[in-house]
Backbone as a ProteinNet text record, in pm:
[ID]
protein_1_A
[PRIMARY]
XXXXXXXXXXXXXXXXXXXXXXXXXXXXXXXXXXXXXXXXXXXXXXXXXXXXXXXXXXXXXXXXXXXXXXXXXXXXXXXXXXXXXXXXXXXXXXXXXXXXXXXXXXXXXXXXXXXXXXXXXXXXXXXXXXXXXXXXXXXXXXXXXXXXXXXXXXXXXXXXXXXXXXXXXXXXXXXXXXXXXXXXXXXXXXXXXXXXXXXXXX
[TERTIARY]
109.8	56.2	229.9	235.1	322	286.6	310.3	321.7	328	440.3	511.8	375.5	372.3	291.1	131.6	67.7	-32.3	-18.5	84	97.5	105.6	184.5	196.4	44.8	-51.5	-177.9	-250.8	-247	-313.8	-272.9	-161	-123.8	-179.6	-167.8	-230.2	-388.9	-461	-582.1	-666.4	-499	-552.5	-572.8	-458.9	-425.2	-544.3	-583.6	-682.3	-809.5	-841.6	-946.1	-911.5	-799.6	-757.3	-755.1	-693.4	-721.4	-546.2	-483.8	-393.9	-380.2	-245	-269.2	-345.2	-317.7	-380.7	-564.3	-569	-718.5	-782.8	-681.4	-764.3	-763.9	-640.1	-643.9	-748.8	-794.4	-899.7	-1039.5	-1081.7	-1218.4	-1200.5	-1068.5	-1045.6	-1011.5	-1029.6	-1007.1	-863	-753.2	-631.2	-528.9	-420.3	-280.8	-251.9	-225.4	-169.4	-19.3	74.1	179.6	105.2	25.8	-22.9	-68.8	-94.3	-131.2	-11	122.1	246.3	291.5	267.4	334.3	263.8	148.2	75.7	142.3	162.3	209.5	349.6	434.2	522.3	584.7	512.7	489.2	528.7	535.6	571.9	457.8	372.6	256.1	127.9	38.6	-105.3	-221.5	-314.7	-428.2	-516.2	-539.8	-593	-747.8	-779.7	-904.1	-1000.5	-998.7	-1113.6	-1178.3	-1034.4	-1105.4	-1068.1	-1021.1	-1013.4	-1146.1	-1253.1	-1388	-1406.5	-1364.9	-1425.1	-1309.8	-1189	-1094.1	-1114.1	-1222.6	-1190.3	-1325.8	-1403.1	-1512.6	-1451.4	-1385.2	-1350	-1251.6	-1194.2	-1104.8	-1196.1	-1291.5	-1383.7	-1319.4	-1264.4	-1201.8	-1274.8	-1225.9	-1299.2	-1189.3	-1211.1	-1138.5	-1018.3	-1053.9	-971.5	-876.9	-896.4	-852.9	-745	-763	-679.5	-557.8	-611.5	-487.6	-453	-481.2	-396.5	-321.2	-333.6	-274.1	-321.7	-405.7	-431.6	-595.9	-625.2	-797	-789	-907.1	-928	-1046.8	-1056.1	-1176.1	-1269.4	-1411.2	-1499.5	-1454.1	-1408.8	-1370.3	-1259	-1159.3	-1038.4	-1060	-1191.9	-1211.1	-1236.9	-1278.3	-1271.3	-1104.8	-1128.2	-929.9	-869.3	-862.1	-767.9	-788.7	-948.4	-985.7	-943.6	-908.3	-882.5	-710.1	-653	-484.1	-453.3	-527.4	-512.6	-537.3	-625.1	-715.5	-574.2	-528.6	-370.7	-277.5	-278.8	-129.1	-159.2	-288	-310.7	-280.6	-337.5	-298.2	-165.3	-71.6	61.8	127.7	64.8	159.4	102.4	12	-54.5	37.8	57.4	158.6	276	313.7	487.7	470.7	356.5	377.6	368.6	243.2	258	399.9	475.1	580.2	685.5	710.6	808.6	753.8	629.9	580.7	602.6	593.6	627.3	768.2	873.3	1009	1053.9	983.8	1009.4	955.8	860.6	802.7	872.7	928.2	1066.6	1188.5	1221.1	1362.5	1327.7	1235.3	1212.2	1206.6	1161.5	1136.4	1301.1	1356.1	1460.6	1581.4	1595.1	1695.6	1681.6	1523.8	1442.3	1497.8	1477.2	1518	1694.8	1739	1917.7	1965	1895.7	1917.6	1891.4	1744.7	1686.2	1818.4	1854.8	1952.1	2106.5	2125.6	2246.2	2232.1	2130.9	2083	2110.6	2032.7	1990.1	2194	2247.8	2380.5	2440.4	2472.5	2527.8	2501.6	2380.3	2307.5	2344.3	2349.7	2415.3	2515.5	2609.6	2720.6	2840.8	2773.1	2866.6	2793.1	2645.4	2639.4	2630.9	2685.8	2713.6	2545.5	2567.4	2423.1	2346.9	2216.7	2172.8	2024.1	2016.7	1857.7	1912	2020.3	2076	2055.9	2110.3	2113.8	1960.4	1891.1	1736.8	1648.8	1674.1	1606.6	1661.3	1796.8	1835.3	1789.6	1751.4	1693.5	1570.4	1476.4	1327	1326.5	1415.1	1393.3	1437.2	1536	1565.4	1456.6	1357.2	1283	1143.2	1158.4	1013.2	1044.6	1155.1	1210.1	1209.3	1222.1	1210.1	1063.9	990.2	814.5	765.6	826	781.3	816	921.7	878.2	825.4	789.5	695.2	582.2	526	393	384	507.8	502.6	508.5	576.5	601.9	450.2	360.2	219.8	158.8	143.8	69.7	103.2	236.5	252.7	224	187.4	153.1	13.2	-78.3	-200.4	-247.1	-159.2	-180.4	-215.1	-130.2	-115.6	-190.5	-268.8	-316.3	-428.2	-436.7	-532.3	-512	-583.2	-524.6	-645.6	-627.8	-704.8	-755.8	-868	-966.5	-920	-888.1	-847.2	-940.1	-1102.3	-1183.2	-1288.5	-1314.9	-1367	-1343.9	-1172.3	-1140.2	-1129.8	-1232.8	-1275.5	-1127.2	-1081.5	-1013.9	-1034.8	-982.9	-1042.2	-934.2	-979.6	-915.8	-920.7	-841.7	-910.8	-845.2	-886	-880.9	-747.1	-692.3	-537.1	-530.8	-631.6	-655.2	-703.3	-738.9	-798.6	-677	-586.2	-492	-403.5	-348.1	-278.4	-316.9	-429.5	-483.1	-503.4	-502.8	-507.1	-388	-423.9	-289.4	-240.4	-95.5	-20.3	86.6	117.6	242	274.4	411.8	467.6	372.4	342.7	201	97.7	57	-46.7	-108.5	-254	-315.2	-442.7	-471.5	-616.3	-726.3	-837.5	-894.6	-1055.1	-1144	-1293.3	-1315	-1335.7	-1404.6	-1561.7	-1551.6	-1713.5	-1803	-1740.9	-1829.7	-1880.8	-1811.6	-1827.1	-1847.6	-1802.9	-1813.7	-1735.3	-1621.7	-1565	-1415	-1355.5	-1207.2	-1119	-1039	-929.3	-799.5	-692.7	-569.4	-559	-569.9	-554.9	-454.8	-385.6	-277.8	-240.3	-134.7	-158.6	-126.7	-202.9	-149.5	-142.9	-58.2	-49.4	-148.6	-208.7	-298.8	-478.3	-502.5	-658.6	-774.4
-1240.8	-1367.3	-1480.9	-1567.7	-1649.3	-1707.5	-1676.1	-1717.7	-1837.1	-1897.8	-2040	-2123.3	-2076.4	-2185.8	-2185.7	-2068.1	-2060.5	-2139.3	-2110.5	-2203.2	-2341.9	-2391.8	-2575.2	-2603.4	-2494	-2570.7	-2563.5	-2460.4	-2457.5	-2589.7	-2627.5	-2751.9	-2889.2	-2877.5	-2975.3	-2997.4	-2871.5	-2888.9	-2952.4	-2878.3	-2916.9	-3053.6	-3139	-3237.9	-3355.5	-3290.1	-3394.7	-3388.2	-3274.4	-3281.2	-3368.1	-3397.5	-3447.1	-3402	-3255.4	-3187.4	-3159.3	-3131.1	-3100.3	-2948.8	-2885.2	-2743.8	-2695.1	-2755.6	-2747	-2749	-2855.7	-2846.3	-2725.2	-2703.8	-2570.7	-2474.7	-2431.3	-2306.1	-2259.3	-2413.5	-2412.5	-2393.7	-2427.6	-2378.3	-2246.1	-2183.7	-2066.7	-1954.2	-2010.6	-1913.5	-1834.2	-1897.2	-1847.9	-1962.2	-1894.5	-2003.1	-2079.6	-2203.7	-2314.1	-2236.9	-2144.2	-2090.8	-1984.2	-1935.9	-1853.8	-1937.8	-2087.7	-2166.7	-2208.8	-2257.2	-2258.7	-2162.8	-2046	-1923.9	-1933.8	-1943.1	-1935.3	-2061.4	-2172.7	-2277.6	-2294	-2216.3	-2189	-2070.7	-2011.2	-1905	-1752.1	-1793.3	-1629	-1501.9	-1556.9	-1479	-1540	-1452.5	-1474.6	-1480	-1552.5	-1533.1	-1374.7	-1327.5	-1211.2	-1196.1	-1121	-1110	-1143	-1105.9	-1127.9	-1277.6	-1321.9	-1505.5	-1576	-1513.9	-1591.1	-1671.2	-1593.4	-1662.9	-1820.1	-1782.8	-1902	-2036.2	-1969.9	-2057.4	-2149.3	-2052.4	-2145	-2201.7	-2197.9	-2293.4	-2404.9	-2379.1	-2526.7	-2627.9	-2538.7	-2630.8	-2689.2	-2624.5	-2677.8	-2599	-2508.8	-2428.3	-2271.5	-2252.9	-2073.2	-1961.2	-1860.6	-1763.4	-1777.3	-1749.7	-1781	-1863.6	-1979.8	-2075.3	-2098.4	-2038.5	-2003.2	-1891.4	-1793.7	-1711.4	-1722.9	-1811.1	-1868.5	-1962.6	-2053.8	-2170.9	-2286.6	-2310	-2407.6	-2449.1	-2517.1	-2561.1	-2524.6	-2476.1	-2388.2	-2443	-2477.9	-2540.6	-2415.4	-2404	-2342.4	-2247	-2323.2	-2256.5	-2147.9	-2181.5	-2088.3	-1996.8	-1993.8	-1950.9	-1794.2	-1674.9	-1585.9	-1516.4	-1560.9	-1528.4	-1547	-1625.7	-1640.3	-1541.2	-1468.9	-1376.7	-1275	-1230.9	-1138.8	-1109.9	-1228.3	-1229	-1188.3	-1249.3	-1217.6	-1068.6	-1014.1	-871	-771.5	-824.8	-763.7	-769.4	-864.7	-913.6	-830	-847.9	-733	-608.6	-590.8	-429.2	-369.7	-459.9	-450.9	-465.9	-559.9	-572.5	-415	-347.4	-252.6	-151.1	-126.1	-3.6	8.5	-140.2	-179.4	-108.7	-174.1	-150.5	22.4	58.6	205.7	299.3	230.1	341.9	305	187.3	147.4	249.8	262.9	365.9	530.6	548	699.3	722.2	643.7	627.1	642.4	593.8	592.1	694	742.1	852.8	974.4	995.4	1112.7	1101.4	943.6	931.7	987	968.6	1025.5	1136.4	1240.7	1374.6	1428.2	1353.9	1439.1	1416.4	1322.1	1270.7	1362.3	1390.8	1465.3	1565.4	1652.9	1789.4	1800.9	1733.1	1702.2	1763.3	1633.5	1638.3	1753.8	1826.4	1940.6	2066	2075.1	2188.5	2160.9	2019.8	1993.1	2029.7	1991.7	2007.9	2185.1	2222.5	2358.7	2468	2431.3	2480	2421.1	2331.5	2257.2	2372.6	2378	2425.8	2578.1	2641.1	2807.7	2819.9	2696.5	2734.5	2666.5	2581.2	2524.3	2529.6	2556.7	2563.4	2752.1	2787.6	2962.5	2984.8	3119.2	3190.3	3164.7	3160.3	3148.6	3054.5	3028.9	2967.4	2786.9	2728.2	2589.7	2595	2711.2	2700.6	2688.7	2802.2	2808.3	2682.8	2609.8	2443	2356.5	2360.2	2243.7	2302.2	2427.1	2427.9	2398.1	2404.6	2380.8	2286.4	2197.4	2035.5	1927.4	1985.9	1943	1983.1	2058.3	2100.2	2021.2	1995	1883.9	1771.2	1723.4	1565.4	1593.4	1689.9	1668.8	1651.1	1705.5	1704.4	1516.9	1451.4	1346.5	1251.8	1260.4	1190.8	1260.6	1354.6	1448.4	1385	1370.5	1317.5	1169.9	1082.6	961.4	968	1048.4	1052.2	1101.2	1205.7	1248.6	1117.9	1042.5	879.4	793	823.3	732	749.6	894.4	979.7	940.6	960.7	984	795.9	725.1	576.6	506.6	610.5	536.2	640.6	564	667.7	725.8	864.3	957.1	1132.3	1222.4	1338.2	1384.4	1461.6	1447.6	1615.7	1616.9	1733.4	1865.9	1962.5	2018.2	2082.9	2079	2124.1	2035.6	1921.2	1786.4	1672	1661.9	1550.4	1416.1	1433	1310.4	1327.7	1180.8	1146.6	1119.5	1188.1	1204.5	1153.9	1085.5	997.3	1051.8	1134.2	1251.3	1133.2	1175.5	1083.4	1178.6	1124.2	1173.4	1301.5	1313.6	1447.3	1586.2	1536.8	1621.2	1614.2	1587.6	1597.3	1685.8	1645.8	1731.7	1881.8	1904.6	2044.4	2116	2081.1	2094.6	2187.9	2293.4	2403.3	2290.3	2328.6	2240.4	2283.4	2251.7	2270.4	2165.9	2077.2	1981.2	1870.8	1777.1	1678.6	1707.6	1872.9	1922.8	1982.4	1911.2	2000.2	2065.7	2160.7	2215	2149	2067.6	1973.3	2030.8	1974.4	1990.8	1874.4	1852.2	1732.3	1728.4	1597.8	1535.6	1538.1	1565.5	1565.4	1689.8	1763.9	1909.4	2017.4	1970.3	2031.2	2149	2193.7	2286.9	2279.5	2378	2347.1	2397.9	2294.6	2356.2	2310.4	2338.8	2278.2	2121.8	1999.1	1863.3	1804.4	1793.2	1708.2	1558.5	1519.2	1370.2	1284	1161.4	1069.6	933.3	839.8	731.9	644.6	616.7	561.1	578.3	502.1	535.2	533.2
1003.3	957.3	910.1	949.1	880.4	743.8	646.4	495.7	484.9	552.4	497.7	567.6	686.3	766	668.9	600.6	502.4	438.7	346.7	245	262.1	361.2	391.8	399.6	483.3	530.6	415.1	274.5	173.2	78.8	58.2	76.6	101	242.3	305.3	250.1	265.9	270.3	136.4	19.5	-84.8	-145.4	-97.3	-58	-15.8	110.7	144.4	106.8	-40.4	-94.9	-259.2	-250.3	-406.8	-465.1	-489.9	-564.2	-629.1	-782.3	-773.9	-784.2	-855.4	-807	-939.2	-1040	-1163.9	-1152.3	-1086	-1030.2	-967	-876.1	-788.8	-867.9	-935.3	-1019.3	-1071.9	-1165.2	-1268	-1166.3	-1068.2	-992.7	-974.4	-959.2	-924	-1011.2	-1145.4	-1241.5	-1264.4	-1183.9	-1203.1	-1263.9	-1245.6	-1259	-1185.2	-1210.2	-1104.8	-1070.9	-1104.9	-1068.5	-960.9	-974.5	-831.8	-722.1	-689.9	-624.6	-566.1	-682.4	-623	-558	-584.5	-497.6	-335.1	-329.3	-225.4	-113.1	-197.1	-79.5	-70.6	-137.1	-89.3	0.3	50.5	132.1	49.3	-87.3	-156.7	-169.1	-191	-206.9	-111.6	-125.3	-13.3	-156	-98.5	-212.1	-196.5	-305	-314.2	-206.9	-180.3	-104.9	-160.1	-299.9	-383.7	-412.6	-416.9	-418.6	-280.6	-219.4	-64.8	-18.4	-8.3	38.9	-45.4	-167.2	-258.3	-266.8	-216	-198.4	-42.4	45.8	206.7	124.9	73.7	0.8	-45.2	-126.1	-179	-97.5	-3.7	65.6	231.1	201.7	309.1	474	481.2	596	598.1	712.7	715.4	736	662.6	630.7	771.1	887.8	996.7	1010.1	983.9	950.9	855.3	739.8	600.4	671.9	734	783.9	903.5	984.5	1091.2	1042.8	937.7	892.2	966.6	1013.7	1112.8	1134.8	1157.4	1188.4	1318.3	1369.7	1489.2	1556.7	1676.4	1711.9	1791.5	1798.3	1807.1	1923.1	2030.2	2155.2	2097.8	2021.4	2028.2	1922.7	1856.4	1704.8	1749	1831.7	1896.7	1918.9	1976	2011.8	1924.7	1835.9	1688.9	1626.6	1625.7	1538.3	1556.8	1712.8	1765.1	1741.3	1770.9	1716.7	1596.4	1486.5	1351.6	1318.2	1373.9	1341.6	1395	1513.2	1540.7	1473.5	1429.6	1348	1207.2	1173.3	999.5	1002.5	1177.2	1169.5	1181.8	1232.3	1276.4	1139.9	1069.7	924.3	830.8	848.8	784.3	802.8	951.1	1039.2	939.6	953.2	915	786.5	700.5	524.3	506.7	603.8	576.3	624.7	714	739.5	679.5	586.8	484	375.4	331.1	234.4	249.3	373.9	415.6	398.7	419.8	434.3	289.2	213.2	73.4	-17.3	50.9	-0.9	18.3	172.6	220.2	137.4	103.9	43.4	-131.6	-193.2	-317.6	-315.6	-196.6	-190.8	-181.5	-86.2	-52.2	-202.8	-213.6	-326	-480.6	-506.4	-595.8	-558.2	-437.3	-400.1	-439.2	-401.5	-400	-588.2	-640.4	-762.1	-860.2	-813.7	-858.2	-840.6	-722	-661.3	-741.4	-772	-815	-970.3	-1045.1	-1184.5	-1222.8	-1116.5	-1160.8	-1122	-1066.5	-1022.5	-1141.7	-1167.3	-1308.8	-1397.5	-1454.5	-1565	-1583.3	-1443.5	-1432.1	-1458.9	-1371.4	-1408.5	-1537.5	-1563.1	-1655.5	-1782	-1834.5	-1928.4	-1981.4	-2089.2	-2127	-2144.8	-2058.8	-2056.4	-2228.5	-2217.8	-2343.3	-2348.7	-2458.2	-2489.7	-2410.2	-2465.1	-2427.8	-2242.3	-2175.4	-2035.2	-1978.9	-2064.2	-2000.4	-2005.9	-2152.6	-2173.8	-2083.1	-2070.8	-1951.8	-1828.2	-1767.7	-1645.2	-1633.4	-1752.5	-1762.3	-1744.6	-1838.1	-1865.3	-1721	-1663.3	-1505.4	-1420.7	-1415.5	-1321.9	-1377.2	-1521	-1552.3	-1519.4	-1526.3	-1499.9	-1297.2	-1242.4	-1090.8	-1063.1	-1144.4	-1114.5	-1103.5	-1196.8	-1211.5	-1069.6	-1017.7	-889.2	-779.5	-776.9	-693.5	-671.6	-829.2	-837	-824.3	-817.2	-750.6	-604.4	-515.4	-387.1	-336.7	-400.7	-363	-347.8	-478.1	-475.1	-333.9	-319.1	-197.7	-70	-39.6	76.2	59.2	-62	-53	-9	-59.4	-36.2	109.9	220.4	325.5	450.1	544.3	645.1	602.5	646.9	632.1	686.2	651.7	691.4	787.7	882.6	998.1	994.5	1019.6	999.1	1136.6	1120.9	1227.2	1327.4	1249.6	1329.1	1398.2	1292.2	1397.4	1432	1360.9	1394.7	1316.8	1184.1	1129.3	1019.6	989.5	945.2	754.6	672.5	537.8	446.7	343	250.5	145.6	97.3	-33.4	-174.1	-295	-410.6	-446	-534.1	-569	-610.9	-718	-787.8	-640.2	-572.8	-450.4	-364.7	-327.2	-293.3	-356.1	-479.2	-596.1	-612.7	-633.7	-618.8	-494.3	-380.7	-209.6	-221.2	-121.5	-121.8	-3.3	8.6	136.3	166.5	275	353.2	381.5	305.7	347.2	345.2	417.2	446	504.5	507	586.1	469.8	413.2	337.1	335.3	264	301.4	213.1	268.9	221	308.3	217.4	266.3	348.8	456.2	528.1	481.9	457.4	437.3	550.8	664.3	821.2	838.5	873.9	920.4	802.8	637.8	553.3	547.7	629	633.5	598.9	513.2	431.9	518	592.9	687.6	670.2	750.1	705.1	780.1	712.3	776.1	765.2	871.7	893.6	863.9	797.4	769.3	892.9	941	1053.6	941.9	994	947.6	951.1	1077.6	1141.5	1084.6	1011.6	958.3	1088
[MASK]
++++++++++++++++++++++++++++++++++++++++++++++++++++++++++++++++++++++++++++++++++++++++++++++++++++++++++++++++++++++++++++++++++++++++++++++++++++++++++++++++++++++++++++++++++++++++++++++++++++++++++

């Protein structure tokens, strides 16, 4: 989706309705800064207010996401095109989140080993050495919890038994036994607990 094109289209439709940014914002219960961001292509309207925005501007959601008026003949074609574009954007976003998760884990592991090595060899044996090692381990867990949150937020886990794709809650994923990004989860479809492999596409 072309955010600049959509922004210009929102501004054009708003002006056709003789509305200022402030007036449109009041109708939607948001700030005029949000409207300004949409119209400059910096941000997109939230899904929660998209229908209301379209209703006020007298356009369809397809037209909003296309950034142009659509004739009835081209409506189905545009819908398919928009769905493909949204699927591609989601896939790119998922891949970025996935790469970030692995980067966090790798950097955290390196920092953990470096910290433990320094504590073991540079701090004299005793209570302070133990405190330092425990402190390093606790600090290491913080990015691990965040990395798990990123892992759970993209894609799904595929049931080894029936192939059903599971989207667990954060706590379910946290407490499940795991090997890397493969987790032992209970499938809601076949009701069996199996090793479920992470897949990026839902």
